[in-house]
N, C-alpha and C positions, 0 to 999 in steps of 0.2 A: 591498471589505469584506466583503457581506453574500455569502458563500458558504453554498451549498445551499438556498435556499429553495423552498417546496410553498405553492400557495394552489389553491382551492376560491372560486366564488362563491357556492355555495349558503348562504342563511342559514338556517340550522335554530336554535332554540328553542323549547321549550314548556314548559308546569306542567302535570301528571299531578295531578290529585285522587283517594286513593282515599275512595271513598263508604263501601264498608266499614269504613275505618278509623274515619271520621267515627261511622258507627254503635255503635261499640265503644266510641267516646269519651263519646257521649253516655249508655250504660248504665253507666261508670267516676262519669259526674255523678251518676247517681241512685241508684248505691248509696248514695253519700253523702248522702242528703236523708234529711232523715225524712218521714213517714208523710202523704200528702197534700199535700205541697210540687209546685205542678208547675213547670215548664222553659217560660221564657220565651228562646227563644232567636234571639239578635242575632246579625242576617243584614246589618247593613250596612253601607255601603260595601262593596257586590258580593261579600258575605258574608265580609268582609276579603281581597278580592281572588279567592278561591277559588270565586267566581261562584254568586251569589245563587241564581240560580231554580234547577239544578241540587241545591242544598245543602237551597233550603228542601224541596224535594220528597222528597228520603233523610230530614230530617228531619219531616216530616210523614206520611212512611208509618211511620217508627217512634215514632209518636203524640206528639208535641209538643204540649203546650196553647198555646203563643201564638207569634207574632214580634215583635221589634222591630227596628225600623227609624230613621234617622234624618230621610226626609223622606217628603212624603207622594206625592211619584213613585214612591219606592221601593213605598211600601207599596202603589200599584196596580201595576208592576210584578209584586209577587206574586200578588196577585187576581185582574191577569189569567191567569195559570198554573191558576185553578181552587183554589187554598190557601183554604180554610173557618176554619181556625183564626182566633185574633183579634190580630188585627196591631195593633200601639202604636209611633205616633208619636214621637220623642224631641224632636225640633226644633219650630221654631216653624213656621208655615204662616201663608198671606197667607188674604184674604178668598175668593178664586176658587178654594180650594184646598178647604172646608169643604161647598161642595154636594157634591165629592167621595167628600171623608171620608164625608160620610153617605150617598153611591148606593150606595159601596162595602163598607161595614162597619167601617170603621179607627175606631180610637179616636184621638183629638190627647190631646196634653198641653195642660193650662193653669199659667201660671206668673205672669203680669199679666192686671188688669182691662180691657186695652185689646183682648186676646184675646175676651175678654165681647162687647166692644161690635163685633168684626168679625163674632161670631157671628150677634147682632142684626140687623146688618145685613146679612147672608148673606138671598139670596131660598132660601130650603129648602121644596122641596115636601112635603104628607103630613105625619103627625101623629107620626113617628118621630124619637124626640130623639136630636143627637148624642152620643155617647159621648164620655166625655175623662175620663184622671187628672189627679191636682192632681202634679205634683214639687215636694217642697220641698227647699228646700237647708237641709241638716241643718251644711253647713262644707265643703263644695265650692267653695262661690263661682264658680259656674257658671251653669247658668240653674235655677230654682226661685225658688219664693214664697219671702220668710225666715219663719220659725215664728212670728214675733211678728203677723206679717201675715196667714197662714193663714186664722183668723175672718173678717177683713172679705173676702176672698177668697170663701170661702165664703156668707156671707151675700149677695155680689154674685152669683154662682151661682145660688144660689135666687130670686134674683127675676126670673132669664132662664129659670128652669122654667117650661114645661115643653120648652125648645126644647132644652137641655140635661140631659145625665143622667153622673152622677160615677160613674165603675166603679171605681177605683184611686185609691190614693195610693202615693208611692215617693218613695225619695228614691236619692241616690246619692256612696258614699265615698270619700274622697281615698289611703286607704291600708290598702286593705284586703287588702295582700299581707302588712304586718306582721305580727307575731307582740305581742299583749299592747302595741299601739299605745296610748298616752293619747289622741289626737285620733280613733280611730275608736271607743273606748269612748265619748265624748263624743258622737259624731255616734249611733251606737248608742241613746243615753241621750234623747239628743234627738229622733229618729224616735218612742221608744217615745212620748214626752209627747205628742210631734203626734200619734202616732194615738189617743190618748184625750182629749185635744182636737178631734180630728176624730168620733170618734163623739156625741158632745156634741152637736156644729154639724147633721152628714147625716145618720146616722141609716142605718137600711138597711143593706145589704149590699156590700161593695166589697172588692175586694182591691188587698192589699200584700206591695211587693215593695224590698228593698233590696242584696239582695247580687250582683255580681258572680263573675268565673268564680272569683278569689283566694279571696274571701269565702264561700263555700260551703265551703271547707277550714277557713277562719281563726275563724271565726262561726259555729260551724252554732245556736248560741241565736238566730241570726237569720232563720232560712228561713223566715219566713214563709209566706203564698200561694205565692208563683213565687219562684224566683230568676233569672238573667238570665246565663247563662255566654254567653261570645262563645269569647275563646282558647281555652279549653277545649276546648271542640269541636273546635279547629280544632289541637288537640295540643301546647298549651302553656301554661304557668301561670306567673306572674312569680316573681321572688325578692322573700324569702328562703322565701316559701308552697312554690316549687316541691320545693325541699332539705328544709324540713321535713317533707310528707308524703311526697312523691316519689312521687303519685298515676299509675299504668299511661296514662300518656295517650300516645297516638301520633300526632305529625306528620302530618297528610292530604295534604302539598303535595309535590311532588319535581319540581324544575326542573332540567330536564337542556338542554345545547346540545350545539356541536360544532364540532373543532379547526376552521377554516379557514383559516390560515394556518402555517408550522413556518418558523423561521431559526434558524441560527448565529450567534451576535453576540461579536464577541472581546470582550475585558478594556477596559475604557473604553468600551463604547460605553454609548448613554443610552436609556431607554426610557419615551416619553409626556412629555407637556405639562411644561414647567419641569424637565424632562429629571430627573425625579426618581426614577429609580431609574437606577443605573449600575454596569454591568456587573464584578465584583470579581474574576472569572475569566471565561473562555469559558462561555458560557451559550446554552442552547436554551430560544429564546422560541415560545408558542404563543398564539395569538389567537385568540378567540370573541367572537362575535357578539353581545355583551350589553355594555351600558355603563349609566348613570342614566337615560337615558331610559326605559331599559326595565325598571328599578323597582332597578338592582344601584347599592346606594348610594353616591355618590362617599365619604362620609367613614368607607369601608370600604380605600381604594385602601392597599396596603401594609399591609395588616393581615388581611385578608383569605384564607380557604385554600379551592381547590373538592377537589371528588373529580376522579381520573384516574387513570383503571385500577385502582380500587379502592385509591389513595393517595393524600394527600392534597401539592399542590401547590400554591405560593403564588404571590395578584395579586401583583405587581410594576409598576412607578409609578401614573401616577394613570390612574382608571377616566374613560372619556372616553366620549361623549354615546352609540355605537352599538357601542364595541369594549371589550376589556380583554386583558391579556396575564398572562399564565399563566407561570412558572418551570418548565418538566418537565425540567430537566437529570437531575436525580435517579431519573429515571423511566425504566427501559428501556423500550428499545421503540413510546412512541409514535408515531404517523402520524397524517395529515390525516384528517380524520372520525372521528378515538376522541370516545366519548362523554363530558364534561365535567359534573359535579352542584354544581351553586349549592347547591341545596336539596335534605336528602336523602339519601337511602342508594345505596350501590355496593360492592358488594361487602360487605367487614366496616367500613367506615366510616361514619360519617352526618355531613353538617352540618344542625345545627335553627337555627330562626329564632332561638332564644336565642342559641346560639353566633354568628350572624350580626350579631344587634342591640349584643352585645358588640364585637365589632371595630367596629363603624360607632358606638358609644357612642351607643345608642338601644335603645327597647326592640321586641319581637317583633312587635306590634302594625301598628309602621309597616314592619317589614321584608316582612312579609305582605299590608300595603296598598299599599304603594309599587310591586309587580308592575304591570307598563304592561298597558292593554288589546292592546295590540299583541304581548302574548305569548301564542301558541293557548291554550287551555284544554283540557286533554282529561279524561277523567273513566274511572273505573277500576270495576266495580260486580257483584257477582255474577249469575247470573241468577237465581239464589231472591229476591233483596231486589229484583230489576227485578220480578220477578213480582207481588211480594206488595206492591212501589206501585202 
């Protein structure tokens, strides 16, 4: 029934990250900023799957003012590479991590009083204070002290001095990608009121920041001392901000694999679990060694395309754990071992994380972060950039 089959045992799949494009995206972000506003580059989750060490090293060479991560462990990994910029941990921390944060010069985030008790209970050597920033929940409903409780938290921190030094106040927007959004405007107004109250309660100098990638374009009046680009550095922006401003950002990641099996299936033959695709006519099906365990989102089954010989070819059937199937019937000359691009450019065609996200019913953040560690990361960088770094 299945005539003309070809196979290879080679498992070939890799991600190539263009660090020069990363530098170019940073330049695009900087051109949008008001004078004096710095960049706190968000490199949590292994730089959204791009490789935190290499990405942070290039951004450091480009002169970013600091980095944002989710955990103390992520911050320590960056410090171990020799980075000297400020590193802010957005997430919570436990008592055991406080000494590490102090030793490595890592800033922690405070958003409730129990964290202060942990600091007071920790055995900290020396007279250097623990540097902290306060996260205020202005409408995200996630981490952050409520504005009405900020005064109590600041007073509690004051009693813990000199063990704790407040170095910043920040918040996070829920819908920064939307233009003229009433909820975003209210969050910005709340943050302004928070800053006024904080100035009276804290005094001294501390940094202020509010905006993620989309907000850099939609809310230029709220750049403050830092912005926190993440997705924009990696070459994407959420809609509708992306269409409204069309910033010249370039996706820096290319995900490629190769065809490991080819077969001709007759009309009526099925493909994958649940017989989710049935051949309407005789079809030529290619198998690629990439599945949902590699980060190709199963939700994109039957909707996504890949690039083969510079043309779009549909994924057919359900994406499986380690493999996926591609209908290459309409593409002449396809052979075993041909390159297949899941994200990135091939010839004149390109598939972006935003497009893949649309097929999977999600956001480009998830598309990028989902790419498994078992997919090899490779890096491309000009010799001049390497020498400067």
